[in-house]
mmCIF file of the N, C-alpha and C atoms, coordinates in Angstrom:
data_MODEL
# 
_entry.id   MODEL 
# 
loop_
_atom_site.group_PDB 
_atom_site.id 
_atom_site.type_symbol 
_atom_site.label_atom_id 
_atom_site.label_alt_id 
_atom_site.label_comp_id 
_atom_site.label_asym_id 
_atom_site.label_entity_id 
_atom_site.label_seq_id 
_atom_site.pdbx_PDB_ins_code 
_atom_site.Cartn_x 
_atom_site.Cartn_y 
_atom_site.Cartn_z 
_atom_site.occupancy 
_atom_site.B_iso_or_equiv 
_atom_site.pdbx_formal_charge 
_atom_site.auth_seq_id 
_atom_site.auth_comp_id 
_atom_site.auth_asym_id 
_atom_site.auth_atom_id 
_atom_site.pdbx_PDB_model_num 
ATOM 1   N N  . MET A 1 1  ? -54.062 -31.479 -38.499 1.00 0.00 ? 1  MET A N  1 
ATOM 2   C CA . MET A 1 1  ? -54.132 -30.760 -39.743 1.00 0.00 ? 1  MET A CA 1 
ATOM 3   C C  . MET A 1 1  ? -55.312 -31.258 -40.578 1.00 0.00 ? 1  MET A C  1 
ATOM 4   N N  . TYR A 1 2  ? -55.606 -32.527 -40.411 1.00 0.00 ? 2  TYR A N  1 
ATOM 5   C CA . TYR A 1 2  ? -56.747 -33.088 -41.139 1.00 0.00 ? 2  TYR A CA 1 
ATOM 6   C C  . TYR A 1 2  ? -58.045 -32.405 -40.720 1.00 0.00 ? 2  TYR A C  1 
ATOM 7   N N  . ASN A 1 3  ? -58.230 -32.236 -39.414 1.00 0.00 ? 3  ASN A N  1 
ATOM 8   C CA . ASN A 1 3  ? -59.447 -31.601 -38.924 1.00 0.00 ? 3  ASN A CA 1 
ATOM 9   C C  . ASN A 1 3  ? -59.548 -30.143 -39.353 1.00 0.00 ? 3  ASN A C  1 
ATOM 10  N N  . TYR A 1 4  ? -58.422 -29.429 -39.359 1.00 0.00 ? 4  TYR A N  1 
ATOM 11  C CA . TYR A 1 4  ? -58.433 -28.048 -39.820 1.00 0.00 ? 4  TYR A CA 1 
ATOM 12  C C  . TYR A 1 4  ? -58.780 -27.976 -41.307 1.00 0.00 ? 4  TYR A C  1 
ATOM 13  N N  . GLY A 1 5  ? -58.300 -28.926 -42.071 1.00 0.00 ? 5  GLY A N  1 
ATOM 14  C CA . GLY A 1 5  ? -58.638 -28.968 -43.492 1.00 0.00 ? 5  GLY A CA 1 
ATOM 15  C C  . GLY A 1 5  ? -60.126 -29.158 -43.710 1.00 0.00 ? 5  GLY A C  1 
ATOM 16  N N  . ILE A 1 6  ? -60.732 -30.017 -42.904 1.00 0.00 ? 6  ILE A N  1 
ATOM 17  C CA . ILE A 1 6  ? -62.169 -30.249 -43.018 1.00 0.00 ? 6  ILE A CA 1 
ATOM 18  C C  . ILE A 1 6  ? -62.945 -28.998 -42.615 1.00 0.00 ? 6  ILE A C  1 
ATOM 19  N N  . LEU A 1 7  ? -62.520 -28.331 -41.558 1.00 0.00 ? 7  LEU A N  1 
ATOM 20  C CA . LEU A 1 7  ? -63.193 -27.099 -41.138 1.00 0.00 ? 7  LEU A CA 1 
ATOM 21  C C  . LEU A 1 7  ? -63.103 -26.022 -42.217 1.00 0.00 ? 7  LEU A C  1 
ATOM 22  N N  . LYS A 1 8  ? -61.938 -25.866 -42.833 1.00 0.00 ? 8  LYS A N  1 
ATOM 23  C CA . LYS A 1 8  ? -61.781 -24.880 -43.901 1.00 0.00 ? 8  LYS A CA 1 
ATOM 24  C C  . LYS A 1 8  ? -62.621 -25.249 -45.121 1.00 0.00 ? 8  LYS A C  1 
ATOM 25  N N  . ALA A 1 9  ? -62.766 -26.549 -45.400 1.00 0.00 ? 9  ALA A N  1 
ATOM 26  C CA . ALA A 1 9  ? -63.607 -26.981 -46.514 1.00 0.00 ? 9  ALA A CA 1 
ATOM 27  C C  . ALA A 1 9  ? -65.053 -26.598 -46.258 1.00 0.00 ? 9  ALA A C  1 
ATOM 28  N N  . ASN A 1 10 ? -65.506 -26.766 -45.018 1.00 0.00 ? 10 ASN A N  1 
ATOM 29  C CA . ASN A 1 10 ? -66.875 -26.374 -44.687 1.00 0.00 ? 10 ASN A CA 1 
ATOM 30  C C  . ASN A 1 10 ? -67.066 -24.871 -44.803 1.00 0.00 ? 10 ASN A C  1 
ATOM 31  N N  . GLU A 1 11 ? -66.056 -24.091 -44.434 1.00 0.00 ? 11 GLU A N  1 
ATOM 32  C CA . GLU A 1 11 ? -66.127 -22.635 -44.594 1.00 0.00 ? 11 GLU A CA 1 
ATOM 33  C C  . GLU A 1 11 ? -66.231 -22.255 -46.064 1.00 0.00 ? 11 GLU A C  1 
ATOM 34  N N  . LYS A 1 12 ? -65.419 -22.874 -46.897 1.00 0.00 ? 12 LYS A N  1 
ATOM 35  C CA . LYS A 1 12 ? -65.455 -22.577 -48.329 1.00 0.00 ? 12 LYS A CA 1 
ATOM 36  C C  . LYS A 1 12 ? -66.781 -22.994 -48.937 1.00 0.00 ? 12 LYS A C  1 
ATOM 37  N N  . PHE A 1 13 ? -67.327 -24.112 -48.488 1.00 0.00 ? 13 PHE A N  1 
ATOM 38  C CA . PHE A 1 13 ? -68.622 -24.560 -48.994 1.00 0.00 ? 13 PHE A CA 1 
ATOM 39  C C  . PHE A 1 13 ? -69.714 -23.575 -48.609 1.00 0.00 ? 13 PHE A C  1 
ATOM 40  N N  . ALA A 1 14 ? -69.669 -23.064 -47.380 1.00 0.00 ? 14 ALA A N  1 
ATOM 41  C CA . ALA A 1 14 ? -70.657 -22.089 -46.929 1.00 0.00 ? 14 ALA A CA 1 
ATOM 42  C C  . ALA A 1 14 ? -70.569 -20.783 -47.728 1.00 0.00 ? 14 ALA A C  1 
ATOM 43  N N  . LYS A 1 15 ? -69.377 -20.438 -48.182 1.00 0.00 ? 15 LYS A N  1 
ATOM 44  C CA . LYS A 1 15 ? -69.189 -19.230 -48.988 1.00 0.00 ? 15 LYS A CA 1 
ATOM 45  C C  . LYS A 1 15 ? -69.563 -19.456 -50.447 1.00 0.00 ? 15 LYS A C  1 
ATOM 46  N N  . GLY A 1 16 ? -69.803 -20.701 -50.826 1.00 0.00 ? 16 GLY A N  1 
ATOM 47  C CA . GLY A 1 16 ? -70.197 -21.007 -52.194 1.00 0.00 ? 16 GLY A CA 1 
ATOM 48  C C  . GLY A 1 16 ? -69.036 -21.210 -53.147 1.00 0.00 ? 16 GLY A C  1 
ATOM 49  N N  . ILE A 1 17 ? -67.849 -21.437 -52.617 1.00 0.00 ? 17 ILE A N  1 
ATOM 50  C CA . ILE A 1 17 ? -66.676 -21.658 -53.463 1.00 0.00 ? 17 ILE A CA 1 
ATOM 51  C C  . ILE A 1 17 ? -66.694 -23.093 -53.977 1.00 0.00 ? 17 ILE A C  1 
ATOM 52  N N  . LYS A 1 18 ? -66.480 -23.236 -55.275 1.00 0.00 ? 18 LYS A N  1 
ATOM 53  C CA . LYS A 1 18 ? -66.501 -24.559 -55.890 1.00 0.00 ? 18 LYS A CA 1 
ATOM 54  C C  . LYS A 1 18 ? -65.075 -25.100 -56.038 1.00 0.00 ? 18 LYS A C  1 
ATOM 55  N N  . PRO A 1 19 ? -64.918 -26.402 -55.864 1.00 0.00 ? 19 PRO A N  1 
ATOM 56  C CA . PRO A 1 19 ? -63.575 -26.983 -56.012 1.00 0.00 ? 19 PRO A CA 1 
ATOM 57  C C  . PRO A 1 19 ? -63.248 -27.210 -57.483 1.00 0.00 ? 19 PRO A C  1 
ATOM 58  N N  . TYR A 1 20 ? -62.037 -26.923 -57.859 1.00 0.00 ? 20 TYR A N  1 
ATOM 59  C CA . TYR A 1 20 ? -61.552 -27.203 -59.200 1.00 0.00 ? 20 TYR A CA 1 
ATOM 60  C C  . TYR A 1 20 ? -60.497 -28.291 -59.095 1.00 0.00 ? 20 TYR A C  1 
ATOM 61  N N  . PHE A 1 21 ? -60.488 -29.158 -60.080 1.00 0.00 ? 21 PHE A N  1 
ATOM 62  C CA . PHE A 1 21 ? -59.596 -30.320 -60.037 1.00 0.00 ? 21 PHE A CA 1 
ATOM 63  C C  . PHE A 1 21 ? -58.131 -29.902 -59.944 1.00 0.00 ? 21 PHE A C  1 
ATOM 64  N N  . LEU A 1 22 ? -57.742 -28.864 -60.672 1.00 0.00 ? 22 LEU A N  1 
ATOM 65  C CA . LEU A 1 22 ? -56.343 -28.430 -60.643 1.00 0.00 ? 22 LEU A CA 1 
ATOM 66  C C  . LEU A 1 22 ? -55.946 -27.881 -59.279 1.00 0.00 ? 22 LEU A C  1 
ATOM 67  N N  . LEU A 1 23 ? -56.876 -27.240 -58.589 1.00 0.00 ? 23 LEU A N  1 
ATOM 68  C CA . LEU A 1 23 ? -56.559 -26.706 -57.266 1.00 0.00 ? 23 LEU A CA 1 
ATOM 69  C C  . LEU A 1 23 ? -56.232 -27.808 -56.275 1.00 0.00 ? 23 LEU A C  1 
ATOM 70  N N  . LEU A 1 24 ? -56.780 -28.991 -56.496 1.00 0.00 ? 24 LEU A N  1 
ATOM 71  C CA . LEU A 1 24 ? -56.518 -30.119 -55.613 1.00 0.00 ? 24 LEU A CA 1 
ATOM 72  C C  . LEU A 1 24 ? -55.032 -30.455 -55.583 1.00 0.00 ? 24 LEU A C  1 
ATOM 73  N N  . PHE A 1 25 ? -54.328 -30.217 -56.676 1.00 0.00 ? 25 PHE A N  1 
ATOM 74  C CA . PHE A 1 25 ? -52.907 -30.537 -56.741 1.00 0.00 ? 25 PHE A CA 1 
ATOM 75  C C  . PHE A 1 25 ? -52.007 -29.305 -56.745 1.00 0.00 ? 25 PHE A C  1 
ATOM 76  N N  . LEU A 1 26 ? -52.451 -28.238 -57.384 1.00 0.00 ? 26 LEU A N  1 
ATOM 77  C CA . LEU A 1 26 ? -51.587 -27.071 -57.515 1.00 0.00 ? 26 LEU A CA 1 
ATOM 78  C C  . LEU A 1 26 ? -51.510 -26.223 -56.252 1.00 0.00 ? 26 LEU A C  1 
ATOM 79  N N  . HIS A 1 27 ? -52.612 -26.065 -55.549 1.00 0.00 ? 27 HIS A N  1 
ATOM 80  C CA . HIS A 1 27 ? -52.587 -25.228 -54.346 1.00 0.00 ? 27 HIS A CA 1 
ATOM 81  C C  . HIS A 1 27 ? -51.737 -25.850 -53.230 1.00 0.00 ? 27 HIS A C  1 
ATOM 82  N N  . PRO A 1 28 ? -51.815 -27.160 -52.955 1.00 0.00 ? 28 PRO A N  1 
ATOM 83  C CA . PRO A 1 28 ? -50.896 -27.730 -51.962 1.00 0.00 ? 28 PRO A CA 1 
ATOM 84  C C  . PRO A 1 28 ? -49.429 -27.619 -52.373 1.00 0.00 ? 28 PRO A C  1 
ATOM 85  N N  . LEU A 1 29 ? -49.140 -27.810 -53.647 1.00 0.00 ? 29 LEU A N  1 
ATOM 86  C CA . LEU A 1 29 ? -47.764 -27.677 -54.125 1.00 0.00 ? 29 LEU A CA 1 
ATOM 87  C C  . LEU A 1 29 ? -47.275 -26.243 -53.939 1.00 0.00 ? 29 LEU A C  1 
ATOM 88  N N  . TYR A 1 30 ? -48.119 -25.286 -54.312 1.00 0.00 ? 30 TYR A N  1 
ATOM 89  C CA . TYR A 1 30 ? -47.772 -23.884 -54.132 1.00 0.00 ? 30 TYR A CA 1 
ATOM 90  C C  . TYR A 1 30 ? -47.551 -23.572 -52.649 1.00 0.00 ? 30 TYR A C  1 
ATOM 91  N N  . THR A 1 31 ? -48.419 -24.079 -51.792 1.00 0.00 ? 31 THR A N  1 
ATOM 92  C CA . THR A 1 31 ? -48.298 -23.826 -50.354 1.00 0.00 ? 31 THR A CA 1 
ATOM 93  C C  . THR A 1 31 ? -46.984 -24.368 -49.817 1.00 0.00 ? 31 THR A C  1 
ATOM 94  N N  . PHE A 1 32 ? -46.636 -25.586 -50.216 1.00 0.00 ? 32 PHE A N  1 
ATOM 95  C CA . PHE A 1 32 ? -45.382 -26.166 -49.750 1.00 0.00 ? 32 PHE A CA 1 
ATOM 96  C C  . PHE A 1 32 ? -44.189 -25.336 -50.203 1.00 0.00 ? 32 PHE A C  1 
ATOM 97  N N  . LEU A 1 33 ? -44.156 -25.011 -51.495 1.00 0.00 ? 33 LEU A N  1 
ATOM 98  C CA . LEU A 1 33 ? -43.018 -24.256 -52.019 1.00 0.00 ? 33 LEU A CA 1 
ATOM 99  C C  . LEU A 1 33 ? -42.943 -22.858 -51.414 1.00 0.00 ? 33 LEU A C  1 
ATOM 100 N N  . TYR A 1 34 ? -44.083 -22.225 -51.225 1.00 0.00 ? 34 TYR A N  1 
ATOM 101 C CA . TYR A 1 34 ? -44.108 -20.894 -50.623 1.00 0.00 ? 34 TYR A CA 1 
ATOM 102 C C  . TYR A 1 34 ? -43.558 -20.942 -49.203 1.00 0.00 ? 34 TYR A C  1 
ATOM 103 N N  . GLN A 1 35 ? -44.036 -21.899 -48.410 1.00 0.00 ? 35 GLN A N  1 
ATOM 104 C CA . GLN A 1 35 ? -43.582 -22.025 -47.029 1.00 0.00 ? 35 GLN A CA 1 
ATOM 105 C C  . GLN A 1 35 ? -42.100 -22.405 -46.968 1.00 0.00 ? 35 GLN A C  1 
ATOM 106 N N  . PHE A 1 36 ? -41.683 -23.266 -47.869 1.00 0.00 ? 36 PHE A N  1 
ATOM 107 C CA . PHE A 1 36 ? -40.321 -23.790 -47.824 1.00 0.00 ? 36 PHE A CA 1 
ATOM 108 C C  . PHE A 1 36 ? -39.289 -22.791 -48.348 1.00 0.00 ? 36 PHE A C  1 
ATOM 109 N N  . ILE A 1 37 ? -39.624 -22.085 -49.439 1.00 0.00 ? 37 ILE A N  1 
ATOM 110 C CA . ILE A 1 37 ? -38.643 -21.201 -50.065 1.00 0.00 ? 37 ILE A CA 1 
ATOM 111 C C  . ILE A 1 37 ? -38.830 -19.746 -49.630 1.00 0.00 ? 37 ILE A C  1 
ATOM 112 N N  . ILE A 1 38 ? -40.003 -19.204 -49.850 1.00 0.00 ? 38 ILE A N  1 
ATOM 113 C CA . ILE A 1 38 ? -40.230 -17.780 -49.587 1.00 0.00 ? 38 ILE A CA 1 
ATOM 114 C C  . ILE A 1 38 ? -40.191 -17.479 -48.089 1.00 0.00 ? 38 ILE A C  1 
ATOM 115 N N  . ARG A 1 39 ? -40.816 -18.322 -47.298 1.00 0.00 ? 39 ARG A N  1 
ATOM 116 C CA . ARG A 1 39 ? -40.846 -18.085 -45.850 1.00 0.00 ? 39 ARG A CA 1 
ATOM 117 C C  . ARG A 1 39 ? -39.683 -18.761 -45.129 1.00 0.00 ? 39 ARG A C  1 
ATOM 118 N N  . LEU A 1 40 ? -38.720 -19.240 -45.914 1.00 0.00 ? 40 LEU A N  1 
ATOM 119 C CA . LEU A 1 40 ? -37.452 -19.775 -45.418 1.00 0.00 ? 40 LEU A CA 1 
ATOM 120 C C  . LEU A 1 40 ? -37.601 -20.994 -44.500 1.00 0.00 ? 40 LEU A C  1 
ATOM 121 N N  . GLY A 1 41 ? -38.523 -21.885 -44.844 1.00 0.00 ? 41 GLY A N  1 
ATOM 122 C CA . GLY A 1 41 ? -38.701 -23.101 -44.067 1.00 0.00 ? 41 GLY A CA 1 
ATOM 123 C C  . GLY A 1 41 ? -37.503 -24.025 -44.132 1.00 0.00 ? 41 GLY A C  1 
ATOM 124 N N  . PHE A 1 42 ? -36.707 -23.921 -45.182 1.00 0.00 ? 42 PHE A N  1 
ATOM 125 C CA . PHE A 1 42 ? -35.531 -24.778 -45.322 1.00 0.00 ? 42 PHE A CA 1 
ATOM 126 C C  . PHE A 1 42 ? -34.479 -24.491 -44.258 1.00 0.00 ? 42 PHE A C  1 
ATOM 127 N N  . LEU A 1 43 ? -34.532 -23.318 -43.648 1.00 0.00 ? 43 LEU A N  1 
ATOM 128 C CA . LEU A 1 43 ? -33.568 -22.994 -42.605 1.00 0.00 ? 43 LEU A CA 1 
ATOM 129 C C  . LEU A 1 43 ? -33.805 -23.790 -41.319 1.00 0.00 ? 43 LEU A C  1 
ATOM 130 N N  . ASP A 1 44 ? -35.007 -24.339 -41.174 1.00 0.00 ? 44 ASP A N  1 
ATOM 131 C CA . ASP A 1 44 ? -35.333 -25.124 -39.982 1.00 0.00 ? 44 ASP A CA 1 
ATOM 132 C C  . ASP A 1 44 ? -34.990 -26.598 -40.139 1.00 0.00 ? 44 ASP A C  1 
ATOM 133 N N  . GLY A 1 45 ? -34.435 -26.976 -41.264 1.00 0.00 ? 45 GLY A N  1 
ATOM 134 C CA . GLY A 1 45 ? -34.023 -28.358 -41.478 1.00 0.00 ? 45 GLY A CA 1 
ATOM 135 C C  . GLY A 1 45 ? -35.198 -29.306 -41.617 1.00 0.00 ? 45 GLY A C  1 
ATOM 136 N N  . GLY A 1 46 ? -35.092 -30.448 -40.970 1.00 0.00 ? 46 GLY A N  1 
ATOM 137 C CA . GLY A 1 46 ? -36.136 -31.474 -41.045 1.00 0.00 ? 46 GLY A CA 1 
ATOM 138 C C  . GLY A 1 46 ? -37.462 -31.014 -40.468 1.00 0.00 ? 46 GLY A C  1 
ATOM 139 N N  . LYS A 1 47 ? -37.396 -30.244 -39.408 1.00 0.00 ? 47 LYS A N  1 
ATOM 140 C CA . LYS A 1 47 ? -38.636 -29.732 -38.808 1.00 0.00 ? 47 LYS A CA 1 
ATOM 141 C C  . LYS A 1 47 ? -39.339 -28.767 -39.759 1.00 0.00 ? 47 LYS A C  1 
ATOM 142 N N  . GLY A 1 48 ? -38.563 -27.987 -40.489 1.00 0.00 ? 48 GLY A N  1 
ATOM 143 C CA . GLY A 1 48 ? -39.146 -27.069 -41.462 1.00 0.00 ? 48 GLY A CA 1 
ATOM 144 C C  . GLY A 1 48 ? -39.848 -27.805 -42.583 1.00 0.00 ? 48 GLY A C  1 
ATOM 145 N N  . VAL A 1 49 ? -39.232 -28.890 -43.050 1.00 0.00 ? 49 VAL A N  1 
ATOM 146 C CA . VAL A 1 49 ? -39.852 -29.702 -44.100 1.00 0.00 ? 49 VAL A CA 1 
ATOM 147 C C  . VAL A 1 49 ? -41.161 -30.299 -43.583 1.00 0.00 ? 49 VAL A C  1 
ATOM 148 N N  . THR A 1 50 ? -41.149 -30.770 -42.348 1.00 0.00 ? 50 THR A N  1 
ATOM 149 C CA . THR A 1 50 ? -42.360 -31.355 -41.761 1.00 0.00 ? 50 THR A CA 1 
ATOM 150 C C  . THR A 1 50 ? -43.470 -30.327 -41.652 1.00 0.00 ? 50 THR A C  1 
ATOM 151 N N  . ILE A 1 51 ? -43.144 -29.137 -41.196 1.00 0.00 ? 51 ILE A N  1 
ATOM 152 C CA . ILE A 1 51 ? -44.154 -28.085 -41.052 1.00 0.00 ? 51 ILE A CA 1 
ATOM 153 C C  . ILE A 1 51 ? -44.710 -27.687 -42.416 1.00 0.00 ? 51 ILE A C  1 
ATOM 154 N N  . CYS A 1 52 ? -43.844 -27.540 -43.399 1.00 0.00 ? 52 CYS A N  1 
ATOM 155 C CA . CYS A 1 52 ? -44.296 -27.187 -44.745 1.00 0.00 ? 52 CYS A CA 1 
ATOM 156 C C  . CYS A 1 52 ? -45.179 -28.285 -45.323 1.00 0.00 ? 52 CYS A C  1 
ATOM 157 N N  . TYR A 1 53 ? -44.788 -29.535 -45.097 1.00 0.00 ? 53 TYR A N  1 
ATOM 158 C CA . TYR A 1 53 ? -45.588 -30.668 -45.572 1.00 0.00 ? 53 TYR A CA 1 
ATOM 159 C C  . TYR A 1 53 ? -46.968 -30.678 -44.918 1.00 0.00 ? 53 TYR A C  1 
ATOM 160 N N  . LEU A 1 54 ? -47.021 -30.454 -43.617 1.00 0.00 ? 54 LEU A N  1 
ATOM 161 C CA . LEU A 1 54 ? -48.308 -30.480 -42.925 1.00 0.00 ? 54 LEU A CA 1 
ATOM 162 C C  . LEU A 1 54 ? -49.221 -29.346 -43.384 1.00 0.00 ? 54 LEU A C  1 
ATOM 163 N N  . ASN A 1 55 ? -48.648 -28.186 -43.643 1.00 0.00 ? 55 ASN A N  1 
ATOM 164 C CA . ASN A 1 55 ? -49.457 -27.083 -44.175 1.00 0.00 ? 55 ASN A CA 1 
ATOM 165 C C  . ASN A 1 55 ? -50.017 -27.432 -45.546 1.00 0.00 ? 55 ASN A C  1 
ATOM 166 N N  . ALA A 1 56 ? -49.185 -28.022 -46.397 1.00 0.00 ? 56 ALA A N  1 
ATOM 167 C CA . ALA A 1 56 ? -49.641 -28.423 -47.727 1.00 0.00 ? 56 ALA A CA 1 
ATOM 168 C C  . ALA A 1 56 ? -50.670 -29.543 -47.631 1.00 0.00 ? 56 ALA A C  1 
ATOM 169 N N  . TYR A 1 57 ? -50.479 -30.456 -46.694 1.00 0.00 ? 57 TYR A N  1 
ATOM 170 C CA . TYR A 1 57 ? -51.441 -31.548 -46.502 1.00 0.00 ? 57 TYR A CA 1 
ATOM 171 C C  . TYR A 1 57 ? -52.796 -31.005 -46.074 1.00 0.00 ? 57 TYR A C  1 
ATOM 172 N N  . SER A 1 58 ? -52.798 -30.002 -45.223 1.00 0.00 ? 58 SER A N  1 
ATOM 173 C CA . SER A 1 58 ? -54.046 -29.391 -44.787 1.00 0.00 ? 58 SER A CA 1 
ATOM 174 C C  . SER A 1 58 ? -54.799 -28.782 -45.969 1.00 0.00 ? 58 SER A C  1 
ATOM 175 N N  . VAL A 1 59 ? -54.074 -28.150 -46.869 1.00 0.00 ? 59 VAL A N  1 
ATOM 176 C CA . VAL A 1 59 ? -54.702 -27.564 -48.063 1.00 0.00 ? 59 VAL A CA 1 
ATOM 177 C C  . VAL A 1 59 ? -55.237 -28.670 -48.968 1.00 0.00 ? 59 VAL A C  1 
ATOM 178 N N  . PHE A 1 60 ? -54.490 -29.764 -49.110 1.00 0.00 ? 60 PHE A N  1 
ATOM 179 C CA . PHE A 1 60 ? -54.954 -30.893 -49.919 1.00 0.00 ? 60 PHE A CA 1 
ATOM 180 C C  . PHE A 1 60 ? -56.245 -31.472 -49.348 1.00 0.00 ? 60 PHE A C  1 
ATOM 181 N N  . VAL A 1 61 ? -56.284 -31.657 -48.042 1.00 0.00 ? 61 VAL A N  1 
ATOM 182 C CA . VAL A 1 61 ? -57.483 -32.197 -47.394 1.00 0.00 ? 61 VAL A CA 1 
ATOM 183 C C  . VAL A 1 61 ? -58.657 -31.245 -47.596 1.00 0.00 ? 61 VAL A C  1 
ATOM 184 N N  . ARG A 1 62 ? -58.382 -29.944 -47.540 1.00 0.00 ? 62 ARG A N  1 
ATOM 185 C CA . ARG A 1 62 ? -59.429 -28.938 -47.718 1.00 0.00 ? 62 ARG A CA 1 
ATOM 186 C C  . ARG A 1 62 ? -60.134 -29.124 -49.052 1.00 0.00 ? 62 ARG A C  1 
ATOM 187 N N  . TYR A 1 63 ? -59.371 -29.226 -50.131 1.00 0.00 ? 63 TYR A N  1 
ATOM 188 C CA . TYR A 1 63 ? -59.984 -29.344 -51.459 1.00 0.00 ? 63 TYR A CA 1 
ATOM 189 C C  . TYR A 1 63 ? -60.568 -30.723 -51.698 1.00 0.00 ? 63 TYR A C  1 
ATOM 190 N N  . LYS A 1 64 ? -59.960 -31.737 -51.133 1.00 0.00 ? 64 LYS A N  1 
ATOM 191 C CA . LYS A 1 64 ? -60.515 -33.089 -51.255 1.00 0.00 ? 64 LYS A CA 1 
ATOM 192 C C  . LYS A 1 64 ? -61.870 -33.170 -50.556 1.00 0.00 ? 64 LYS A C  1 
ATOM 193 N N  . GLU A 1 65 ? -61.950 -32.616 -49.366 1.00 0.00 ? 65 GLU A N  1 
ATOM 194 C CA . GLU A 1 65 ? -63.203 -32.623 -48.605 1.00 0.00 ? 65 GLU A CA 1 
ATOM 195 C C  . GLU A 1 65 ? -64.241 -31.722 -49.274 1.00 0.00 ? 65 GLU A C  1 
ATOM 196 N N  . LEU A 1 66 ? -63.826 -30.582 -49.777 1.00 0.00 ? 66 LEU A N  1 
ATOM 197 C CA . LEU A 1 66 ? -64.748 -29.683 -50.478 1.00 0.00 ? 66 LEU A CA 1 
ATOM 198 C C  . LEU A 1 66 ? -65.329 -30.381 -51.699 1.00 0.00 ? 66 LEU A C  1 
ATOM 199 N N  . ARG A 1 67 ? -64.496 -31.123 -52.373 1.00 0.00 ? 67 ARG A N  1 
ATOM 200 C CA . ARG A 1 67 ? -64.979 -31.882 -53.528 1.00 0.00 ? 67 ARG A CA 1 
ATOM 201 C C  . ARG A 1 67 ? -65.982 -32.954 -53.103 1.00 0.00 ? 67 ARG A C  1 
ATOM 202 N N  . ARG A 1 68 ? -65.707 -33.627 -51.997 1.00 0.00 ? 68 ARG A N  1 
ATOM 203 C CA . ARG A 1 68 ? -66.617 -34.648 -51.486 1.00 0.00 ? 68 ARG A CA 1 
ATOM 204 C C  . ARG A 1 68 ? -67.951 -34.038 -51.072 1.00 0.00 ? 68 ARG A C  1 
ATOM 205 N N  . ILE A 1 69 ? -67.897 -32.891 -50.384 1.00 0.00 ? 69 ILE A N  1 
ATOM 206 C CA . ILE A 1 69 ? -69.115 -32.228 -49.920 1.00 0.00 ? 69 ILE A CA 1 
ATOM 207 C C  . ILE A 1 69 ? -69.975 -31.795 -51.108 1.00 0.00 ? 69 ILE A C  1 
ATOM 208 N N  . THR A 1 70 ? -69.363 -31.155 -52.085 1.00 0.00 ? 70 THR A N  1 
ATOM 209 C CA . THR A 1 70 ? -70.143 -30.644 -53.223 1.00 0.00 ? 70 THR A CA 1 
ATOM 210 C C  . THR A 1 70 ? -70.687 -31.768 -54.073 1.00 0.00 ? 70 THR A C  1 
ATOM 211 N N  . SER A 1 71 ? -69.966 -32.878 -54.191 1.00 0.00 ? 71 SER A N  1 
ATOM 212 C CA . SER A 1 71 ? -70.478 -33.973 -55.013 1.00 0.00 ? 71 SER A CA 1 
ATOM 213 C C  . SER A 1 71 ? -71.611 -34.711 -54.310 1.00 0.00 ? 71 SER A C  1 
ATOM 214 N N  . SER A 1 72 ? -71.615 -34.724 -52.983 1.00 0.00 ? 72 SER A N  1 
ATOM 215 C CA . SER A 1 72 ? -72.692 -35.400 -52.258 1.00 0.00 ? 72 SER A CA 1 
ATOM 216 C C  . SER A 1 72 ? -73.942 -34.541 -52.151 1.00 0.00 ? 72 SER A C  1 
ATOM 217 N N  . ARG A 1 73 ? -73.808 -33.237 -52.327 1.00 0.00 ? 73 ARG A N  1 
ATOM 218 C CA . ARG A 1 73 ? -74.962 -32.332 -52.224 1.00 0.00 ? 73 ARG A CA 1 
ATOM 219 C C  . ARG A 1 73 ? -75.710 -32.175 -53.519 1.00 0.00 ? 73 ARG A C  1 
ATOM 220 N N  . ILE A 1 74 ? -75.106 -32.606 -54.632 1.00 0.00 ? 74 ILE A N  1 
ATOM 221 C CA . ILE A 1 74 ? -75.743 -32.406 -55.945 1.00 0.00 ? 74 ILE A CA 1 
ATOM 222 C C  . ILE A 1 74 ? -76.752 -33.472 -56.222 1.00 0.00 ? 74 ILE A C  1 
# 
């Protein structure tokens, strides 16, 4: 998931999307809750929590890496 997050960060950087500090925390939280509640991840028990966590972690890595890339390019 870490590698996928880095790849998505590079895609966003190529598109010119800038990282915002709030997105670093709010988008992973939203992703976890969306996967867990709306997409019924809680029905899978512990495995569902793990999958939702990994998806949210990938989004967190994406914005963290995007922030690192943009700050090193300036």
